[in-house]
C-alpha positions in Angstrom: 129.3 176.6 72.2 127.5 178.3 74.8 128.4 177.5 78.2 130.8 174.4 77.4 134.7 175.6 77.7 137.0 174.4 75.7 140.2 173.9 76.5 143.4 175.8 74.3 147.2 174.7 73.7 149.8 177.7 74.0 148.7 179.1 70.5 144.7 179.6 71.0 143.8 176.5 69.2 141.6 173.7 70.5 143.9 171.2 72.6 143.3 167.8 70.4 145.8 166.0 72.8 143.3 165.9 75.4 140.6 164.9 73.6 143.1 162.0 72.0 144.5 161.2 75.5 140.3 160.4 77.3 138.8 158.6 73.9 142.1 156.3 74.3 141.6 155.7 78.1 137.6 155.0 77.6 138.6 152.8 74.2 141.2 151.0 76.4 138.5 150.5 79.2 136.3 149.0 76.7 138.9 146.8 75.5 139.9 145.4 79.1 136.0 145.3 80.1 135.1 143.3 77.1 138.5 140.7 78.0 137.3 140.6 81.6 133.6 139.5 80.4 135.4 136.2 78.2 134.7 133.2 79.0 138.1 131.5 80.3 138.5 128.2 78.9 141.4 125.8 81.2 142.9 123.3 79.4 145.8 120.5 79.3 147.6 118.8 76.6 148.0 114.7 77.4 149.6 111.9 75.9 153.0 110.0 75.5 156.5 111.1 74.6 156.8 112.5 71.2 152.7 112.5 70.1 153.8 116.0 69.7 152.1 118.0 72.3 154.0 120.8 72.4 154.3 121.4 68.9 150.5 121.4 68.6 150.5 124.2 70.9 153.1 125.7 69.5 151.5 125.7 66.1 148.1 126.5 67.9 150.2 129.9 69.1 151.6 130.9 66.4 148.2 130.0 63.7 146.3 132.5 65.8 149.0 135.6 66.3 149.6 134.8 70.2 153.4 135.3 69.6 156.1 138.2 69.7 158.1 138.6 66.3 161.1 138.5 68.9 159.6 135.0 70.0 159.6 133.8 66.6 162.9 135.2 65.7 164.1 132.9 68.4 162.8 130.0 67.0 163.9 130.9 63.4 167.7 131.3 64.9 167.5 127.8 66.8 165.9 126.2 63.2 168.3 127.7 61.2 171.5 126.6 63.4 170.3 123.0 62.8 170.2 123.2 58.9 166.1 122.9 59.7 164.0 124.7 56.8 160.7 124.5 59.4 159.9 126.3 62.4 160.4 123.9 65.4 156.6 125.0 66.9 157.4 123.1 70.5 160.1 125.1 71.1 157.8 128.1 71.4 156.7 125.9 74.9 159.5 124.1 75.9 161.7 127.2 77.4 163.9 124.7 79.4 167.7 124.3 78.3 167.3 120.5 79.3 163.6 120.7 77.1 165.4 121.7 74.1 168.5 119.8 74.3 166.6 116.5 74.7 163.7 117.9 72.3 161.5 116.3 75.2 158.4 118.4 77.8 159.8 117.9 81.4 158.0 120.3 83.5 154.2 121.9 83.4 154.7 125.2 80.8 152.0 127.5 81.1 150.2 129.1 78.2 147.8 132.4 78.1 146.5 133.1 74.8 143.0 134.8 73.8 140.5 135.1 70.6 137.4 136.9 70.1 135.5 135.0 71.7 137.3 133.3 74.8 140.7 133.6 76.8 142.7 130.3 77.1 145.0 128.7 80.1 147.2 126.1 78.3 148.5 123.4 80.7 151.3 121.6 78.1 152.3 118.7 80.2 155.1 116.2 79.9 154.6 112.7 78.6 157.5 110.7 79.9 156.5 108.2 83.0 158.8 109.4 85.2 157.2 113.2 85.1 153.5 111.7 85.3 153.2 113.7 88.4 153.6 116.8 86.4 151.2 115.9 84.2 148.5 115.1 87.2 150.0 119.0 88.8 149.1 120.4 84.9 145.4 118.7 84.4 144.5 119.3 87.9 142.7 123.0 87.8 141.9 121.6 83.8 138.3 121.2 82.9 139.6 119.9 79.3 142.2 117.5 78.4 143.3 117.7 74.6 144.9 114.0 74.1 147.7 114.0 71.8 147.8 110.1 69.8 150.4 109.4 67.2 148.5 107.9 64.4 151.1 105.3 63.8 151.6 104.3 67.7 147.9 103.9 68.7 147.0 104.2 72.0 150.1 103.6 74.2 150.2 102.5 77.8 151.4 106.1 79.1 148.7 107.4 77.0 146.3 105.4 79.0 147.9 106.4 82.1 147.2 110.0 80.9 143.4 109.8 80.4 142.7 107.8 83.4 144.4 110.2 85.6 142.3 113.0 83.7 139.5 110.8 84.4 140.0 110.6 88.7 140.9 114.3 88.5 137.3 114.9 87.1 138.4 116.0 83.6 134.8 114.7 81.6 135.6 116.0 78.7 138.2 115.2 76.1 139.6 116.4 72.4 141.3 113.6 70.9 144.2 114.5 68.4 145.2 112.2 66.2 148.5 113.3 65.3 151.0 113.1 62.0 148.3 112.5 59.9 150.8 113.5 57.4 152.7 110.7 57.7 149.8 108.0 57.1 149.1 110.0 54.0 146.0 111.3 55.6 144.0 107.9 55.6 140.8 108.0 56.9 141.1 104.5 57.8 143.9 105.1 59.7 142.4 107.6 61.7 139.2 105.5 61.8 141.5 102.6 64.0 142.8 105.1 66.6 139.6 105.9 67.3 137.7 103.2 67.7 140.3 101.6 70.2 140.1 104.9 72.1 136.5 104.8 72.3 136.2 101.6 74.1 138.7 103.4 77.0 136.7 106.7 76.9 133.4 105.4 77.4 134.5 103.2 80.6 136.1 105.4 82.7 133.1 107.6 81.9 133.8 110.9 79.9 130.7 113.1 79.4 132.3 114.2 75.7 135.0 113.2 73.5 135.9 114.6 69.8 138.0 112.7 67.6 139.8 115.5 65.8 142.8 114.6 62.8 145.5 116.5 62.9 148.6 117.5 61.4 150.3 119.6 64.1 153.4 120.3 62.0 152.2 121.5 59.5 148.7 123.0 61.2 146.1 120.7 59.6 142.9 121.0 61.4 144.6 122.9 64.1 143.5 126.7 63.1 142.6 126.1 59.7 141.2 123.0 58.3 142.9 121.0 56.1 142.6 120.4 52.7 144.3 117.2 52.9 141.4 115.6 54.4 138.5 116.5 52.8 136.6 113.5 54.6 136.6 114.6 57.9 133.6 117.2 58.6 133.5 117.7 62.1 135.3 121.3 64.0 139.1 122.5 64.2 140.7 122.1 67.2 140.2 125.8 67.5 136.7 125.6 66.6 136.0 122.8 69.3 137.6 125.1 71.6 135.3 127.9 71.2 132.6 126.1 71.6 133.2 123.3 74.4 131.6 124.1 77.8 133.8 126.4 79.6 134.0 124.6 83.2 131.9 122.1 85.1 129.2 123.7 86.5 129.6 125.2 89.9 127.7 123.9 92.7 125.4 126.5 93.5 123.3 124.5 96.3 125.9 123.2 98.6 128.0 126.0 100.9 131.5 125.4 101.6 133.1 128.1 102.5 137.1 126.5 104.3 138.4 129.5 106.9 141.7 131.0 105.2 142.4 133.9 107.9 140.5 135.4 110.8 140.8 139.8 110.0 140.4 141.7 113.1 142.0 144.7 112.4 140.1 146.9 114.9 138.4 145.7 118.4 134.4 145.2 116.8 135.1 143.7 113.7 136.2 140.0 112.9 135.9 138.9 109.8 136.6 135.4 108.1 138.4 135.9 104.8 138.8 132.9 102.0 137.5 131.8 98.7 133.3 130.5 98.6 134.0 127.4 96.6 130.8 126.2 96.2 126.9 127.3 96.8 125.9 130.9 97.3 125.4 133.4 100.5 123.4 135.9 101.3 123.3 138.5 104.7 121.0 136.7 107.1 121.6 133.2 106.1 122.0 130.5 108.5 125.1 128.9 108.4 127.0 126.0 110.7 130.5 126.0 111.9 132.8 122.6 111.5 133.9 121.2 113.4 132.3 122.5 116.0 128.3 122.3 115.0 127.6 125.9 115.9 124.8 127.5 114.2 124.3 131.4 113.4 123.4 133.9 110.4 125.6 135.5 108.0 126.0 139.6 109.0 127.3 141.2 105.9 129.7 140.1 103.0 133.1 141.9 102.1 134.8 141.6 99.0 137.1 144.2 96.9 134.5 146.1 95.4 132.5 146.4 99.0 129.3 145.2 100.6 127.4 142.5 98.6 123.9 141.5 99.0 125.0 138.4 97.6 128.1 136.8 96.8 128.0 133.0 94.4 131.4 130.6 94.1 134.3 130.8 93.2 134.8 134.1 94.6 137.1 135.1 97.6 135.2 137.1 100.0 135.1 137.8 104.0 132.5 136.6 105.7 131.2 138.2 109.1 129.2 136.3 111.4 125.8 137.7 114.0 127.7 135.9 116.8 131.0 135.9 118.6 132.3 132.7 117.6 135.7 130.8 117.9 136.5 129.9 114.1 139.8 129.4 113.1 141.8 128.7 110.2 140.7 125.1 108.6 136.9 125.5 110.1 134.5 125.3 107.4 131.6 127.3 107.5 128.5 125.2 105.5 124.8 125.4 105.2 122.7 123.0 107.7 121.0 121.8 105.2 123.8 120.1 102.5 126.4 119.0 104.7 129.8 117.6 103.9 131.0 114.5 105.6 133.4 114.9 108.8 135.8 112.1 108.0 138.5 110.7 110.2 138.6 107.7 107.7 137.7 107.3 104.5 138.6 105.4 101.4 140.7 107.3 98.4 142.2 106.8 94.8 145.4 107.9 95.3 148.3 108.6 92.3 151.8 108.4 94.2 154.4 111.5 93.1 156.9 110.5 95.9 160.3 109.0 95.1 160.0 106.6 97.7 157.2 104.2 97.8 154.1 104.2 100.3 155.1 103.6 104.0 152.2 102.4 105.4 151.3 103.4 109.0 153.9 106.1 108.3 152.5 109.7 109.4 152.3 112.5 106.7 151.0 115.7 106.8 147.5 115.6 104.6 146.7 119.1 102.8 142.5 119.2 102.6 140.7 122.6 101.6 142.6 125.2 104.2 143.4 122.5 106.6 146.8 120.6 107.3 146.6 117.1 109.5 148.4 114.1 110.1 147.1 111.0 108.5 148.2 108.0 107.9 147.7 105.2 105.5 146.3 102.2 107.0 146.2 99.5 103.5 146.1 99.4 100.2 143.0 98.2 98.5 144.1 97.5 95.4 146.1 99.2 92.1 145.3 99.8 88.7 145.9 97.7 85.9 146.8 100.8 83.2 146.5 98.8 80.6 142.8 96.5 81.4 142.2 99.2 83.8 140.8 96.5 86.1 141.8 96.8 89.6 144.9 94.4 90.4 147.0 93.5 93.7 149.6 96.2 94.4 152.2 95.2 96.7 153.8 98.2 96.8 152.6 101.6 95.7 155.2 103.5 93.5 156.1 106.0 91.6 153.1 107.1 88.8 151.0 103.8 90.6 147.4 105.1 90.9 145.9 102.6 94.1 142.7 102.9 96.1 143.8 103.1 99.8 142.4 103.6 103.4 143.2 106.7 105.4 142.9 108.0 109.1 143.6 111.1 110.1 144.5 112.5 113.9 141.5 115.5 113.1 138.6 115.4 111.2 138.7 116.3 107.6 135.3 118.4 106.2 135.1 116.3 102.6 132.6 115.6 99.8 133.3 113.1 97.1 135.6 114.2 94.2 133.2 113.2 91.8 130.5 116.0 93.7 133.0 118.8 94.8 136.5 119.1 93.5 137.5 121.4 96.1 136.5 119.7 99.4 137.3 116.1 97.7 140.8 116.9 96.9 144.0 116.3 98.8 147.5 116.2 98.5 150.1 114.3 101.2 153.4 115.6 102.0 156.1 114.4 103.9 156.4 115.3 107.0 160.7 114.8 107.5 161.4 116.1 103.6 158.0 118.2 103.1 157.7 116.9 99.5 153.9 116.3 98.1 154.4 112.4 97.6 150.6 111.4 96.5 147.5 113.6 94.7 144.5 112.2 96.5 140.5 112.1 95.9 138.1 111.0 98.1 135.9 108.6 97.6 132.8 106.8 98.7 132.3 104.0 96.2 131.3 100.6 96.7 132.7 100.3 100.3 131.8 101.7 103.6 133.2 105.5 104.8 134.5 103.8 108.3 136.8 100.7 108.4 137.4 99.1 111.6 140.6 100.4 113.4 142.8 97.7 114.0 144.2 99.5 117.2 141.1 100.3 118.7 141.0 97.3 120.5 143.6 98.5 123.6 146.5 98.0 121.3 149.5 100.7 120.8 148.7 103.2 118.9 151.8 104.4 117.1 152.2 107.2 114.3 155.6 105.7 113.7 156.1 103.2 111.0 158.3 100.4 111.2 160.5 101.1 108.4 160.9 104.5 109.9 162.1 103.6 112.6 164.6 100.6 111.4 165.6 104.0 109.0 166.5 105.6 112.7 167.9 103.0 114.2 169.3 101.0 111.4 168.4 98.0 112.8 164.8 95.9 112.8 163.5 94.5 116.2 163.9 91.2 117.5 163.7 88.9 120.2 166.2 86.4 121.7 164.9 84.3 123.7 168.0 82.6 125.5 166.8 79.1 127.2 169.0 77.3 129.9 168.6 74.2 132.6 171.5 76.7 134.2 169.9 80.4 134.8 173.2 81.8 136.1 174.8 80.8 132.7 171.4 81.8 130.8 172.0 85.5 132.7 175.4 85.9 131.6 175.2 84.6 128.0 172.1 87.4 128.1 174.6 90.5 129.3 177.4 89.1 127.1 175.0 89.3 124.1 173.5 92.3 125.2 177.3 93.8 125.5 178.4 92.3 121.8 175.9 94.3 120.2 176.0 97.8 122.0 180.0 97.4 120.8 178.9 96.8 117.7 176.5 100.2 117.9 173.1 98.5 118.2 170.1 98.5 120.8 169.5 96.1 122.7 168.0 95.4 126.2 167.6 92.1 128.8 164.5 91.7 130.4 164.8 89.5 133.6 163.4 86.5 133.4 159.6 86.3 135.3 159.0 84.8 138.5 158.1 80.8 138.4 155.4 81.4 140.8 152.6 83.6 139.0 150.7 83.3 136.0 150.7 86.4 135.0 154.4 86.8 134.5 154.8 85.6 131.8 152.7 87.1 129.5 153.3 90.7 130.9 157.1 89.6 130.4 156.2 88.3 126.6 154.3 91.5 126.3 156.8 93.6 127.3 159.4 91.8 125.2 156.8 92.7 122.3 156.6 96.1 122.9 160.4 96.8 122.8 160.8 94.2 119.4 157.6 96.5 117.9 159.6 99.7 119.1 163.1 98.3 117.0 164.5 97.0 119.8 166.7 93.7 120.3 164.8 92.5 123.0 166.8 89.6 125.0 165.2 87.2 127.4 166.9 84.4 129.4 165.6 81.3 131.9 164.5 78.1 132.2 162.8 76.6 129.1 158.7 77.6 129.7 156.3 76.3 127.8 153.6 78.9 127.9 156.5 81.5 127.1 157.3 79.1 124.0 153.8 78.9 123.1 153.5 83.0 123.0 156.6 83.4 121.2 155.6 80.3 118.8 153.1 82.6 117.6 155.5 85.1 116.0 156.9 85.2 112.9 160.4 83.4 112.6 161.9 86.1 110.9 161.5 88.4 114.3 162.7 86.3 116.7 166.1 83.1 117.6 165.3 81.1 120.1 168.8 79.8 122.0 168.8 76.1 123.2 172.6 77.3 125.1 175.3 74.5 126.8 176.6 75.7 129.7 179.8 74.4 128.8 180.2 77.1 126.0 182.0 80.2 126.7 179.3 83.0 126.8 181.4 85.5 124.8 181.9 83.2 122.2 178.6 81.8 122.1 177.4 85.7 122.5 179.5 86.5 119.2 178.1 83.9 117.2 174.7 84.8 118.2 175.6 87.8 116.7 176.6 86.9 113.5 173.7 84.9 113.4 170.8 87.5 113.6 173.1 90.0 111.6 173.2 87.2 108.4 169.4 87.3 108.5 170.4 91.0 107.2 168.6 92.7 110.7 170.9 95.1 110.8 172.3 97.8 108.4 175.5 99.6 108.4 176.4 101.5 111.1 176.7 105.3 111.7 180.1 106.6 112.6 
């Protein structure tokens, strides 16, 4: 054996356990490395309720041997308890008690499996209308959508909604599984009819590719194994398609986008900017621009978990060090000087509304974009989307699950690309600043309209980040002007004061404005402006005095719903008339129930 030492056990024999351990560790390391090098495909299942999404995924996991024996035994016990001879494959993904009791999917279920060729992350999303926001969540990171369609029912409105949202979220490839073929005797004509109907919609939405696959999820036909009952179908099974489709959309290697997530200062002489490189590539020495300051500098070094790097390509977590000492903080973005994003404070976007409460125009929301959160408001709604025809349609109010094109204004600039060009810098969410609920998912778009919109408050008008609806919710009343006219100015003032007292006793917010002097032409306008400001603030503004033609003209431009003109008779009792005026205001629905 020469100089090679051999480890012996207590009895003088070679220690085979050590050799076996070393061999096992090498084999395990090789398996781990092989798994790490596999391509990853993220896909989501979408479609209407009861089209069989969870059953399909359960069957896929079962037939690729991805389930543990105890999982199969648990589902078999449920089947035996129900008196069913066959397994309910949907139970492998529907894990919530409510889901199993109702036989529906409520939350997004993420499942992981691997084959010899690839590894997969599946987002099994719910089909019910009220859970559309969960579907949008599951589809937001997917590069492929598996669309389930019941061959007997064809494409339903909820299926259309899901396919449209998938297109909005940047998914460009579809696998359309026409399910429950066993219930139509595996009819090719039924499959072809559904395929034709859906093909028209898919073409109009601009998907790059779509593969139609007839399947029977319950019996496993064309899921993993080819079905003998459908010899007329010559295309791939679902698994064959998943193993051959491109794994992700091409990452932009040109336009550098690095949102700063955290500033590292472990010691005085070190300043690093940590985050995820979401597009482009970077090398030491590259010139970069820091937004929003537009300061130019160069990359000094790139550091990852493995140490110093000569080049880093997206997507990758990395710490950048710059050659210059600059004021850079979380929310700033480091980009290349040639291909810069747009710096926006007003822009167009498509919104999928997720909130239970409808969109409140003018309300201040938090807009979360890359690593920064800014205050923002939706200034107007351009149109909604009719999910039956997919055409733009007027939309008076944006409610749960609606899709709408809107105009947004932010307090601070964001650094964005169109969503179609970069999903990371083109996506954002809106958060209710009071409840902290996520109320909308948004996609920046520049198609067809100017990016910048005229600001109606830029001409010197009052700018407010509190919407009328928020004021009413806080004050429990709507701002209103009461204009009391009388030749007897003393009586007009007495009535105004009596009305203010009546409103105050009813826990309403009111204020009496003293009349303008007759000797100045400017003062009626000043009084009208003051009254208008009070009304806009949600207060009942009470003005009194002699009839004034200029004030009448100014107030005549206001909506009659937000003002009440009273021609007072000085022979009436002021307190009784005040009570009558209060009753008129209350009858208009201007007041909500007062809080004790």
